[in-house]
C-alpha positions as CSV (number, residue, x, y, z in Angstrom):
1,M,37.9,-25.1,7.4
2,M,34.5,-24.1,8.3
3,K,31.7,-26.1,6.2
4,R,29.6,-24.0,4.2
5,L,25.8,-23.7,5.7
6,S,23.1,-24.8,2.9
7,I,20.4,-22.3,4.1
8,V,17.0,-23.7,2.4
9,R,14.6,-20.9,2.3
10,G,10.5,-22.3,1.4
11,F,7.2,-22.1,2.4
12,S,6.1,-24.4,5.7
13,T,4.6,-27.7,5.1
14,L,2.1,-27.0,8.1
15,S,-1.8,-26.1,6.6
16,F,-4.0,-23.8,8.6
17,H,-7.3,-22.5,7.7
18,A,-8.3,-19.1,6.5
19,P,-8.1,-16.3,9.4
20,P,-11.6,-15.5,11.1
21,L,-13.3,-13.0,8.9
22,A,-12.9,-9.3,10.2
23,P,-16.2,-7.8,11.6
24,C,-17.6,-4.7,10.2
25,R,-19.1,-2.9,13.0
26,R,-21.0,0.3,12.9
27,V,-19.5,3.7,14.9
28,V,-20.8,6.6,16.4
29,V,-19.6,9.5,18.4
30,T,-20.6,10.3,22.0
31,G,-18.6,12.4,23.4
32,L,-16.9,16.1,22.1
33,G,-14.2,17.9,23.9
34,A,-12.0,21.0,22.7
35,V,-9.3,23.8,23.3
36,T,-9.1,26.1,20.7
37,P,-8.2,30.0,20.1
38,F,-11.7,30.5,21.8
39,G,-11.0,29.0,24.6
40,V,-11.3,25.7,26.8
41,G,-14.2,23.3,25.9
42,V,-16.5,22.6,22.3
43,N,-19.9,25.2,23.1
44,R,-17.5,28.2,23.7
45,S,-15.8,27.4,20.3
46,W,-18.9,26.6,18.7
47,N,-20.9,29.5,19.7
48,A,-18.1,32.0,19.2
49,L,-17.7,30.5,15.4
50,L,-21.4,30.7,15.1
51,D,-21.1,34.2,16.1
52,S,-18.4,35.2,13.4
53,Q,-15.7,36.2,15.8
54,C,-12.2,35.9,14.9
55,A,-9.4,34.7,17.3
56,I,-6.3,36.0,15.1
57,K,-4.3,38.3,16.3
58,T,-0.5,40.4,17.2
59,L,1.1,37.6,18.9
60,D,3.8,39.6,21.2
61,T,6.2,37.4,21.4
62,L,7.1,37.7,17.4
63,V,6.7,41.8,16.8
64,H,10.0,42.4,17.3
65,T,12.0,39.3,16.1
66,G,12.1,40.9,12.5
67,L,9.4,38.1,11.2
68,S,7.4,39.0,8.0
69,C,4.8,37.2,9.7
70,T,3.9,38.1,13.5
71,I,0.8,37.0,13.9
72,G,-1.6,33.8,15.1
73,A,-4.4,32.1,17.1
74,S,-3.3,31.2,20.3
75,V,-5.3,29.4,23.1
76,P,-6.1,32.4,25.5
77,R,-4.2,32.2,29.0
78,K,-3.8,33.8,32.6
79,N,-7.2,36.3,32.7
80,E,-8.4,35.9,29.2
81,D,-12.3,34.9,28.7
82,G,-12.3,31.2,28.7
83,A,-8.4,30.5,29.6
84,F,-6.1,27.6,29.3
85,I,-5.2,27.6,33.2
86,T,-2.2,24.5,32.5
87,R,-2.3,23.1,36.9
88,N,-6.2,22.8,35.8
89,W,-5.8,20.1,33.9
90,V,-3.0,18.1,34.8
91,N,-1.5,16.3,37.6
92,P,0.2,17.3,39.9
93,K,2.1,14.1,40.3
94,N,3.2,14.4,36.7
95,I,3.6,18.2,36.0
96,R,7.1,18.1,35.0
97,A,5.9,15.3,32.3
98,Q,2.6,16.7,31.3
99,E,3.0,20.5,31.3
100,P,4.1,20.7,27.9
101,D,1.1,22.3,26.3
102,F,0.5,19.4,23.4
103,I,0.0,17.3,26.2
104,A,-1.8,19.4,28.6
105,F,-3.8,20.5,25.8
106,A,-5.0,17.1,24.9
107,L,-5.6,15.5,28.7
108,A,-8.0,18.7,28.5
109,A,-10.0,17.9,25.3
110,A,-10.2,14.3,26.3
111,D,-11.1,14.8,29.3
112,E,-14.5,17.3,28.5
113,A,-15.3,14.7,25.9
114,L,-15.2,11.7,28.3
115,K,-17.0,14.2,30.9
116,D,-19.2,14.6,28.0
117,S,-20.0,11.1,27.1
118,G,-21.1,9.9,30.3
119,W,-18.7,7.1,30.1
120,S,-15.5,5.7,31.8
121,P,-14.8,1.6,32.4
122,Q,-15.9,0.1,35.7
123,S,-13.9,-3.3,35.0
124,D,-10.4,-4.3,33.4
125,E,-12.6,-5.8,31.2
126,E,-14.1,-2.4,30.0
127,R,-10.8,-1.1,30.4
128,E,-8.8,-3.5,27.9
129,R,-11.6,-2.4,25.7
130,A,-10.6,1.1,25.3
131,G,-7.9,2.8,23.5
132,V,-6.3,6.3,22.6
133,A,-5.9,7.3,19.5
134,I,-4.5,10.7,19.5
135,G,-1.3,12.3,17.2
136,A,0.4,15.6,16.7
137,G,2.2,17.5,13.7
138,M,5.1,19.1,15.2
139,G,4.7,19.0,19.3
140,N,6.9,19.6,21.3
141,I,9.2,21.7,19.4
142,Q,10.0,25.1,21.7
143,E,11.7,22.3,23.9
144,I,14.0,21.1,21.1
145,M,15.1,24.1,20.6
146,D,15.6,24.9,24.1
147,V,17.6,22.3,24.4
148,G,19.3,22.3,21.4
149,Q,20.6,25.8,23.1
150,L,21.8,24.5,26.1
151,I,24.2,21.5,24.1
152,T,25.3,24.4,22.1
153,E,26.9,26.2,25.3
154,K,27.4,22.4,27.0
155,K,25.3,22.9,29.9
156,Y,24.6,19.5,29.9
157,K,22.9,19.2,33.3
158,R,20.4,21.5,32.5
159,V,19.0,19.0,30.2
160,S,15.9,18.1,31.8
161,P,14.8,13.9,32.4
162,F,12.2,14.5,31.2
163,F,13.2,15.7,27.7
164,I,12.5,12.7,25.7
165,T,8.8,12.2,27.1
166,R,7.8,15.6,27.2
167,I,8.6,15.8,22.9
168,L,7.6,12.5,21.6
169,I,4.2,12.9,19.8
170,N,2.7,9.6,21.3
171,L,3.0,10.6,24.8
172,A,0.3,12.9,24.1
173,A,-1.5,9.5,23.6
174,G,0.2,7.4,27.0
175,H,-0.9,10.6,29.3
176,V,-4.5,10.3,28.5
177,S,-4.1,6.3,28.3
178,I,-2.6,6.6,31.9
179,E,-4.7,9.4,33.3
180,H,-7.8,7.5,32.5
181,G,-7.1,3.8,32.9
182,L,-7.4,2.7,29.3
183,K,-5.6,-0.4,28.1
184,G,-6.5,-0.8,25.0
185,P,-5.0,0.3,21.7
186,N,-2.5,3.1,22.3
187,H,-1.9,4.7,18.9
188,S,-0.4,7.9,17.8
189,C,-0.2,9.0,13.8
190,V,1.7,12.1,12.8
191,T,0.8,13.2,9.5
192,A,1.0,16.5,9.6
193,C,-2.2,18.5,9.0
194,A,-4.1,15.5,8.2
195,T,-3.1,14.0,11.8
196,G,-6.2,14.7,13.7
197,C,-8.5,13.1,11.1
198,H,-6.5,10.4,10.7
199,S,-6.2,9.2,14.6
200,I,-10.0,9.7,14.1
201,G,-10.9,7.7,11.4
202,D,-7.8,5.0,12.5
203,A,-9.5,4.8,15.9
204,A,-12.6,3.8,14.4
205,N,-11.4,1.1,12.2
206,M,-10.2,-0.6,14.9
207,I,-13.7,-0.5,16.5
208,R,-15.2,-1.8,13.0
209,R,-12.8,-4.5,13.6
210,G,-13.4,-5.7,16.7
211,I,-9.8,-4.2,18.4
212,A,-11.9,-2.0,20.6
213,D,-15.0,-0.9,21.9
214,V,-14.7,2.4,22.8
215,M,-11.3,4.8,21.6
216,V,-10.4,8.4,22.6
217,A,-9.5,9.7,19.1
218,G,-8.0,13.0,17.9
219,G,-5.0,15.4,17.7
220,T,-3.6,18.3,19.8
221,E,-1.1,21.0,18.5
222,A,1.4,23.6,20.2
223,S,3.7,25.3,17.9
224,L,3.5,29.0,17.8
225,N,6.3,30.1,18.2
226,E,9.4,31.4,16.9
227,I,11.4,28.2,15.2
228,S,7.3,27.3,13.3
229,I,6.5,30.7,12.6
230,C,10.5,30.9,10.8
231,A,10.2,27.7,8.9
232,F,6.9,28.3,7.4
233,V,7.7,31.5,6.4
234,R,10.8,30.8,4.9
235,A,8.5,27.8,3.3
236,Q,6.0,30.8,2.0
237,A,3.3,28.9,3.2
238,L,2.6,31.6,6.0
239,S,0.3,34.8,5.5
240,T,2.5,37.9,5.9
241,K,0.3,40.7,4.1
242,F,-2.3,41.3,7.4
243,N,0.1,42.1,10.2
244,D,-1.5,45.1,10.4
245,R,-5.0,43.9,10.0
246,P,-4.3,40.3,11.9
247,Q,-8.5,39.8,12.2
248,E,-8.2,40.1,8.3
249,A,-5.3,37.8,7.2
250,S,-6.8,33.9,7.2
251,R,-9.2,34.4,4.1
252,P,-10.0,31.1,2.5
253,F,-11.2,31.3,-1.0
254,D,-10.6,34.6,-1.1
255,S,-9.0,36.3,-4.1
256,Q,-6.7,38.2,-1.8
257,R,-5.3,35.2,0.1
258,D,-1.7,35.0,0.6
259,G,-1.3,31.8,3.2
260,F,-2.4,30.3,5.9
261,V,-2.5,31.9,9.8
262,M,-0.4,29.2,12.6
263,G,-3.2,28.6,15.4
264,E,-3.3,25.7,18.4
265,G,-5.5,23.7,20.6
266,A,-6.5,20.1,20.7
267,G,-9.7,18.6,19.5
268,V,-10.7,14.9,20.7
269,L,-14.1,12.6,20.3
270,V,-15.1,9.8,21.9
271,L,-16.0,6.9,19.4
272,E,-18.1,3.7,20.7
273,E,-19.3,1.0,18.5
274,Y,-23.1,1.4,17.9
275,E,-24.2,-1.2,20.1
276,H,-22.5,-0.7,22.9
277,A,-23.0,3.2,22.7
278,K,-26.5,1.9,22.6
279,K,-27.1,-0.5,25.8
280,R,-25.9,2.2,28.2
281,G,-28.1,4.8,26.6
282,A,-25.2,7.1,25.5
283,R,-26.6,10.2,23.5
284,I,-25.1,9.9,20.0
285,Y,-24.0,12.6,18.3
286,S,-23.6,10.9,15.0
287,E,-22.3,8.5,12.9
288,L,-19.1,8.2,11.2
289,R,-20.0,6.3,8.7
290,G,-17.0,6.9,6.2
291,Y,-13.3,7.3,6.4
292,G,-10.8,8.3,2.8
293,L,-7.2,7.8,2.6
294,S,-5.2,8.9,-0.3
295,S,-2.0,10.3,-1.6
296,D,-1.5,13.3,-4.0
297,S,2.4,11.3,-4.6
298,N,3.0,14.8,-6.1
299,H,5.1,17.0,-4.2
300,I,6.2,17.7,-1.1
301,T,4.6,20.9,0.0
302,A,1.9,21.2,-3.1
303,P,-1.0,19.6,-4.0
304,L,-2.0,18.5,-7.5
305,E,-3.7,21.5,-8.9
306,N,-6.8,19.5,-10.2
307,G,-7.2,18.5,-6.6
308,D,-6.8,14.5,-7.6
309,G,-5.2,13.1,-4.4
310,A,-8.5,15.1,-2.3
311,R,-11.0,13.7,-5.1
312,R,-9.7,10.2,-4.1
313,A,-10.0,10.3,-0.8
314,M,-13.7,12.5,-0.6
315,E,-14.8,9.3,-3.0
316,S,-13.7,6.6,-0.9
317,A,-14.9,8.2,2.1
318,I,-18.7,8.4,0.1
319,A,-18.1,5.0,-1.3
320,Q,-17.2,3.4,2.4
321,S,-20.0,5.2,4.0
322,G,-23.1,3.7,1.4
323,L,-24.4,7.0,1.2
324,A,-25.4,8.7,-2.3
325,M,-23.5,12.0,-3.5
326,S,-26.5,13.5,-2.9
327,D,-26.5,12.8,0.6
328,I,-23.8,15.3,1.4
329,G,-25.3,18.5,2.0
330,Y,-22.0,20.4,3.8
331,I,-18.5,20.0,3.3
332,N,-15.9,21.5,6.4
333,A,-13.1,22.2,3.5
334,H,-9.4,21.8,4.6
335,A,-8.9,25.2,2.4
336,T,-6.3,26.9,4.7
337,S,-5.8,30.1,2.8
338,T,-3.4,29.4,0.3
339,P,-3.6,30.0,-3.4
340,L,-2.8,26.6,-4.7
341,G,-4.6,24.4,-2.0
342,D,-7.8,26.4,-2.1
343,R,-7.9,26.2,-5.9
344,A,-7.0,22.8,-5.5
345,E,-9.6,21.2,-3.0
346,N,-12.2,23.8,-4.9
347,A,-11.4,21.7,-8.1
348,A,-11.5,18.2,-6.7
349,V,-15.0,18.9,-5.1
350,N,-16.4,20.6,-8.8
351,E,-15.2,17.2,-10.3
352,L,-16.1,15.0,-7.7
353,F,-19.3,16.4,-7.3
354,G,-20.3,17.4,-10.9
355,E,-23.5,19.7,-11.0
356,Q,-24.5,18.5,-7.7
357,A,-22.0,20.6,-6.0
358,K,-23.7,23.4,-6.6
359,Q,-26.1,22.0,-3.9
360,L,-23.7,21.9,-1.3
361,G,-22.5,24.3,1.4
362,M,-19.0,24.4,1.7
363,S,-17.2,26.9,4.6
364,S,-13.5,26.9,5.9
365,T,-13.1,29.0,10.0
366,K,-10.2,29.9,9.2
367,A,-11.3,34.1,8.9
368,R,-13.3,37.5,9.9
369,I,-16.7,38.4,8.4
370,H,-17.5,40.6,5.7
371,T,-20.5,40.4,3.0
372,L,-21.1,39.0,-0.2
373,E,-24.2,37.2,-1.3
374,S,-24.6,33.7,-1.7
375,K,-25.4,32.4,-5.2
376,F,-26.4,28.5,-4.1
377,N,-28.0,26.0,-2.0
378,K,-24.6,23.5,-1.5
379,S,-21.9,25.2,1.0
380,L,-18.4,24.3,1.9
381,S,-17.0,26.5,5.0
382,L,-13.9,26.8,6.5
383,Y,-12.9,27.1,9.8
384,W,-9.4,28.6,9.5
385,G,-10.6,32.4,9.2
386,A,-11.9,32.0,12.9
387,I,-9.2,30.1,14.6
388,G,-6.6,29.6,12.0
389,H,-4.9,26.7,10.8
390,L,-4.3,24.2,14.0
391,L,-2.1,22.2,12.6
392,G,-1.7,18.5,13.5
393,A,-5.2,19.2,15.6
394,A,-6.9,20.7,12.6
395,G,-9.1,17.6,12.0
396,A,-10.0,17.0,15.2
397,V,-11.5,19.9,15.8
398,E,-12.7,20.5,11.8
399,A,-14.7,17.2,12.7
400,I,-15.9,18.4,15.7
401,F,-17.0,21.6,14.1
402,S,-18.8,19.1,11.3
403,I,-20.7,17.1,14.0
404,K,-22.3,20.3,15.6
405,A,-23.1,21.4,12.3
406,L,-25.0,18.5,11.3
407,C,-26.7,18.4,14.9
408,H,-27.9,21.8,14.6
409,N,-28.7,22.2,11.0
410,V,-26.6,25.0,10.6
411,M,-23.5,25.7,8.5
412,P,-20.5,28.1,10.1
413,P,-19.0,30.4,8.0
414,T,-16.6,31.5,6.0
415,I,-15.1,34.6,7.1
416,N,-13.5,37.6,5.2
417,L,-14.4,35.8,2.2
418,T,-15.1,39.3,0.2
419,E,-14.0,38.4,-3.6
420,T,-13.4,35.6,-5.6
421,T,-12.0,34.7,-8.8
422,E,-14.1,33.0,-11.8
423,E,-13.2,29.1,-10.9
424,F,-14.9,29.5,-7.2
425,T,-18.8,28.9,-8.0
426,L,-19.9,27.2,-5.3
427,N,-21.8,28.7,-1.5
428,Y,-18.8,29.1,0.5
429,V,-21.1,30.1,3.3
430,P,-19.7,33.5,3.4
431,N,-19.3,35.7,6.6
432,Q,-22.3,33.9,8.0
433,P,-23.8,31.1,9.3
434,Q,-26.5,29.2,7.1
435,E,-29.4,27.2,8.4
436,K,-30.0,24.0,6.1
437,K,-31.6,20.6,7.1
438,L,-28.8,17.9,6.9
439,R,-28.1,14.4,6.8
440,A,-24.6,14.2,6.4
441,V,-21.5,16.1,6.1
442,L,-18.2,15.3,4.7
443,T,-14.4,16.9,6.6
444,N,-11.3,17.3,4.4
445,S,-7.5,17.0,6.0
446,F,-4.4,17.5,4.0
447,G,-1.2,17.1,5.1
448,F,2.3,17.9,3.6
449,G,3.4,15.4,2.2
450,G,0.6,14.5,-0.2
451,T,-1.4,12.7,2.8
452,N,-5.4,13.0,2.2
453,A,-7.7,12.3,4.9
454,C,-11.7,12.7,4.5
455,L,-14.0,11.6,7.0
456,V,-18.2,11.5,6.8
457,F,-20.3,12.0,9.8
458,A,-24.2,11.1,9.1
459,K,-27.3,11.7,11.8
């Protein structure tokens, strides 16, 4: 008969001194890179934005599907202006692994950002102090659908040996790390439409705590296909009333808004510890002062109607920044042109800023242009009207646009804003950019599951 063992659980008798205090270092932005529906390159997208252009169009691949949404904002290809040519951005030796668009977009944006920063690691020590934090919302969902069909047909030998590595979300960060020899943190988060914002904030925290000196951070997405469009249509999230007028479909804050328009692309920032950047004489775009996070803890897709989760994320980011509410001159709103989401975010801004909200500017880049006179000096803007909703890449691309707004003292417009309802009383930068002396800006990203993230950038 076996003896029953007596297991004693308890604390170790060894005593340790407290761990060292974590440092709190300053984080700055020194490089920007983007692939958007306007094409390859940050300046191309920024100039198109200020010119009130719209990249939303009818997608030929969806016209005959019978889906109630047939529009989107795709990255230009082939002979189009600013076209993304995959072979120009992937390593020829690894093309089968790197050619999925969400990976290739990330490689292109990271390459531009690193070149823009003027930094590359020159020693093993520098490589080990530099890392990557790039996430995606859905990644290579098309390949999952295609391979599923092969499995159904029992065509197992036609499944690529690269299948797993072509769909894993963290492979975007992995390939950037490999191509640039970055041996520090290799991080990838998946938080739906807040992914890009979370990736940048997480990367900044790694620098603040002394884990890394340089981080390549952002988000990427390439899910413009039947399965994604169908799924979002079934979730009643997409615009379906403007298929015959695609450039008018995305209309944040407008009374006729009926859902978002999907886009694709990638945005990447190079973040550096301030002294590290200063020592090498880097051009500094801005300082990343605050990062706020919260959860609605309410519903898998719907925000709280009063925007409480969004309010707490913004409040946390501003508190961490050490700035006053009055220092924030511009908000890049998450507003995606959904009836409930735009209203909740608007309520959150009003609740947090109070009377100061009327001195803000808030806009979204998800639309097209009409005319509506501005009533107030404070502004919010949204980019979704211009480039659609880039899902996992949205927060990163919007962070870039927010930084450009800060650097150039100009707020990009919310297009397609023709008429608002009575609760929308702020300056949403309707239809045309507005000049304004900016000291600090705030950018919001919210995702399914009730996840909220906010970043504060300052001069």
